[in-house]
C-alpha positions, 0 to 999 in steps of 0.5 A: 495499491501502487505498493510492493513489499516484495513479499519481505518477512520483516515487512509482513511483521510490521505491518501485522504488528502495524495492523492487526486488531486495529480499525483500519479504513480501506479504499479502494480505485475505480480503475481496474489494476493487472491482476497479481496473484491473490492480492487485493489492490486497495490503499489501508488507512489507519488514521485519516492523514495517510495512507498506510501503503505511502507510510511503508514506502516512506520507512523504506519497507515498499516500493513503488509498484509498476503497472498502478501509474493510473492510481491517484495516489501514483505521483505522490508514492514516487516523489516519496 
């Protein structure tokens, strides 16, 4: 949710290396967002501390996506 990696290959490999085979938590919003292709909109947590979405934005591997202004963590993501 609210995270755009622009389908970057390096980011894909980073996410794959960080999450493949790991226990992750998926948190959906109770809000409908505009559908883009076949993406699944959710927050991903590797730990209970910070969403992986936020981690990607802080690392410069993703930007805040348009169309998610009503998302719970949208403002937090903008501040990152």
